[in-house]
C-alpha positions in Angstrom: -56.2 -5.1 15.0 -55.5 -4.9 11.3 -58.8 -3.1 10.7 -57.8 -0.4 13.2 -54.4 0.1 11.5 -56.1 0.5 8.1 -58.5 3.0 9.6 -55.7 5.1 11.1 -53.7 4.9 7.9 -56.8 6.1 5.8 -57.4 8.9 8.3 -53.8 10.1 8.0 -53.9 9.9 4.2 -57.1 12.0 4.2 -55.3 14.6 6.5 -52.4 14.8 4.1 -54.7 15.2 1.1 -56.6 18.0 2.9 -53.3 19.8 3.8 -52.1 19.5 0.2 -55.4 20.9 -1.2 -55.3 23.8 1.3 -51.6 24.6 0.5 -52.3 24.6 -3.2 -55.4 26.7 -2.9 -53.7 29.3 -0.7 -50.7 29.7 -3.0 -52.5 29.7 -6.4 -55.0 32.4 -6.7 -57.1 33.0 -9.8 -54.7 35.9 -10.8 -51.9 33.4 -11.5 -54.1 30.7 -13.0 -54.6 32.5 -16.3 -57.4 34.7 -15.1 -56.4 37.4 -17.6 -55.7 40.9 -16.7 -52.7 43.2 -17.5 -49.6 44.6 -16.1 -48.7 48.2 -15.2 -45.5 49.7 -13.6 -45.1 52.5 -11.1 -42.0 54.2 -9.7 -41.5 55.0 -6.0 -38.7 56.8 -4.1 -39.3 54.6 -1.0 -41.1 51.2 -0.8 -40.9 50.7 2.9 -41.4 47.0 3.3 -43.4 46.3 0.1 -42.7 42.9 -1.3 -43.7 40.9 -4.3 -47.2 39.3 -4.0 -48.4 42.2 -1.9 -52.0 43.1 -2.8 -53.1 45.9 -5.1 -56.4 47.5 -4.0 -58.9 49.9 -5.3 -61.3 51.3 -2.7 -60.2 48.5 -0.4 -61.0 45.7 -2.9 -58.1 43.5 -4.0 -57.8 43.8 -7.8 -54.2 42.5 -8.3 -50.8 42.0 -6.8 -47.2 43.1 -7.0 -45.3 40.7 -9.3 -41.8 42.3 -9.4 -39.8 44.9 -7.5 -36.6 46.2 -9.1 -34.2 49.1 -8.8 -33.7 51.5 -11.7 -30.0 52.0 -11.7 -30.1 55.4 -13.4 -32.7 57.2 -11.3 -32.3 54.9 -8.2 -36.1 54.6 -7.9 -37.9 51.4 -7.1 -39.8 50.1 -10.2 -42.8 48.0 -9.2 -44.7 45.8 -11.6 -48.4 45.3 -10.8 -50.6 42.6 -12.3 -54.2 43.7 -12.3 -57.1 41.3 -12.8 -60.0 42.0 -15.1 -62.0 43.1 -12.0 -59.9 46.3 -12.0 -61.4 47.4 -15.3 -59.8 50.1 -17.4 -58.0 52.6 -15.2 -57.9 56.2 -16.3 -54.5 57.4 -17.4 -54.3 60.0 -14.6 -54.8 57.4 -11.8 -52.4 57.5 -8.8 -50.8 54.8 -6.7 -49.6 54.9 -3.1 -48.1 52.5 -0.7 -50.1 52.0 2.4 -50.2 49.9 5.5 -53.0 47.7 6.8 -53.4 48.9 10.4 -50.6 50.3 12.4 -48.0 47.6 11.8 -49.8 45.4 9.2 -48.8 44.4 5.7 -47.9 46.9 3.0 -50.1 47.2 -0.1 -50.6 49.4 -3.1 -53.7 51.5 -3.2 -54.8 52.9 -6.6 -57.0 55.9 -6.8 -58.7 56.2 -10.3 -58.5 59.6 -11.9 -61.0 61.2 -14.4 -59.1 61.0 -17.7 -61.1 59.5 -20.5 -58.0 57.8 -21.9 -57.3 54.5 -20.1 -54.0 53.0 -19.1 -53.0 50.1 -21.4 -50.9 47.0 -20.7 -47.3 47.9 -19.9 -48.1 51.6 -19.2 -46.7 53.4 -16.2 -48.7 55.0 -13.4 -47.1 58.5 -13.2 -48.6 59.8 -10.0 -47.2 57.9 -7.1 -46.9 58.4 -3.3 -44.0 56.6 -1.5 -44.4 54.7 1.7 -44.6 56.5 5.0 -41.8 54.9 7.2 -42.8 54.8 10.8 -39.2 55.3 12.0 -38.9 58.5 10.1 -42.1 59.9 11.5 -41.0 59.1 15.0 -37.6 60.7 14.4 -39.3 63.8 13.1 -41.6 64.0 16.1 -38.8 63.3 18.7 -36.0 65.4 17.2 -38.0 68.0 15.2 -37.8 68.7 11.5 -36.3 72.2 11.7 -39.5 73.9 10.6 -41.6 73.4 13.7 -42.2 77.0 14.3 -39.5 77.5 17.0 -38.1 80.4 15.1 -38.3 83.9 16.8 -41.0 86.2 15.5 -39.8 88.8 13.1 -40.5 92.4 13.9 
């Protein structure tokens, strides 16, 4: 009976060790383990549900994540800090950033579209061209109640 108890105990310990390794691996990506890279900022009028640790993608490939979201108390814009990995390369200075949704109701992420400027963005620079999140509730409200410029005006003679 004692051999069976030792076997069950060893099996349970191996299960806990596997769970610990999986938990550590899923929360510590290479981005945060000193993999290099640099930070950029971007300003948005509306973030939707964008949160820290959201992915940053270029052409659908994850190249970083959102590290901080703050409110600029003078302009009342949301200031987002992005950490990009070396895989992002040097982004042109006229690159743009937009907030998108994976699928219809999926997670929010920032998509970066590289521009054509020969001058690259450096660490700490700001992406000037941004597109705020499209909020589903606002779209439904515009569709249901009209936006005022739907073409219902009488024709002028």
